[in-house]
C-alpha positions in Angstrom: 194.9 249.1 11.6 196.0 246.6 14.2 192.7 247.5 16.2 190.5 247.1 13.1 191.6 243.8 12.2 191.0 242.7 16.2 187.3 244.3 16.0 186.4 242.1 12.7 188.1 238.9 14.6 185.8 239.7 17.7 183.0 240.1 15.1 184.0 236.7 13.5 184.2 234.9 17.0 181.0 236.0 17.8 179.1 235.0 14.6 180.6 231.6 14.8 178.8 230.7 17.8 175.2 232.1 16.8 173.7 235.1 14.5 173.6 238.5 15.8 171.7 241.7 14.3 174.0 244.3 13.6 172.7 246.2 17.1 173.8 243.4 19.2 177.6 243.2 17.6 177.9 247.1 18.0 176.8 246.7 21.5 179.1 243.9 22.1 182.0 245.7 20.5 181.5 249.0 22.6 181.6 247.1 25.8 185.0 245.8 24.9 185.8 249.2 24.4 186.3 249.4 20.6 186.0 253.2 19.2 183.3 254.2 17.1 185.2 254.3 13.8 186.7 250.6 14.4 183.0 249.3 15.1 182.0 251.0 11.9 184.7 249.8 9.9 184.4 246.0 11.3 180.6 246.3 10.7 181.0 247.6 7.3 183.3 244.5 6.7 181.1 242.1 7.9 178.5 243.3 5.7 180.6 243.2 2.8 181.6 239.4 3.8 177.6 238.4 4.0 178.5 237.2 7.2 175.4 239.2 8.8 171.8 237.7 7.8 169.3 240.5 6.4 167.4 241.5 9.3 163.7 240.0 8.1 165.5 236.4 8.2 167.3 236.7 11.3 163.9 237.9 12.9 162.2 234.8 11.4 164.7 232.3 12.2 164.8 234.0 15.9 161.2 233.8 16.4 160.9 230.2 15.1 163.2 229.5 17.8 161.3 230.9 20.5 158.1 229.5 19.3 159.5 226.2 19.6 160.2 227.1 23.0 156.4 227.8 23.7 156.9 231.8 24.1 154.1 234.3 23.7 153.9 236.5 20.3 154.1 239.5 22.7 157.4 238.0 24.4 158.7 237.4 21.0 157.7 241.1 19.9 159.5 242.5 22.8 162.7 240.2 22.3 163.0 241.4 18.6 162.2 244.8 19.7 165.1 244.6 22.0 167.1 243.7 19.2 166.2 246.1 17.2 165.0 243.5 14.6 161.3 243.9 12.6 158.4 242.4 13.8 156.8 239.0 12.6 153.1 238.2 11.4 150.8 237.0 14.4 149.4 233.5 14.0 146.2 233.3 16.3 146.3 229.5 16.0 149.7 229.0 16.7 149.3 230.8 19.8 146.4 228.9 21.0 148.4 225.8 20.2 151.2 227.0 22.3 149.2 228.0 25.2 147.5 225.1 25.5 150.6 222.7 25.2 151.8 224.7 27.7 148.8 224.4 30.2 148.9 220.4 29.6 152.5 219.8 30.3 152.3 222.2 33.4 149.0 220.8 34.7 147.8 217.9 33.2 144.4 218.6 33.3 142.0 217.9 30.8 139.2 220.2 29.4 136.4 221.1 30.6 138.3 222.8 33.4 136.7 223.7 36.8 136.9 227.0 38.4 140.3 226.5 40.6 141.7 224.9 37.6 140.9 228.0 35.4 142.3 230.3 37.9 145.7 228.4 37.9 145.9 228.4 34.4 144.8 232.1 33.8 147.6 233.4 36.0 150.3 230.6 34.5 149.5 232.3 30.8 149.3 235.6 32.2 152.9 235.5 33.6 153.9 234.0 30.4 152.6 237.4 28.6 149.9 235.9 26.6 147.1 238.0 25.4 143.7 237.7 27.0 141.8 236.1 23.6 144.0 233.4 23.6 143.7 233.0 27.1 139.7 232.7 27.1 140.0 230.6 24.4 142.3 228.2 26.0 140.2 228.3 28.9 137.0 227.7 27.3 138.2 224.9 25.4 135.8 221.5 25.4 137.4 217.8 25.0 
């Protein structure tokens, strides 16, 4: 029984710093060599105490934070999948705004772009996992 309270204490310490998905917490507890029974008991207690956010709410919150950092929808979807969280709706206008903001911040170019500038922008946005339609929209932008 002492070990079960230790597992729930570890969960409480993790959740005091930031929100985690149930999958992430299970992974963390496994890394700390807790047994499956101890992990299940700790997760059950955390859910009963309502320490864990619903997966949809957590996914929305995480996505909002990543959007603010300029991450692409594809990056966000992969991140949410890795945390076993549900996907969010894609907002095309927001994607274009983020890509434009990144280009302005990185290059200080003004549209219309010449061929060399377009090459640099294309590579930059591809490296940040933006999709081709979004990149084309940014490249064909006219002031």
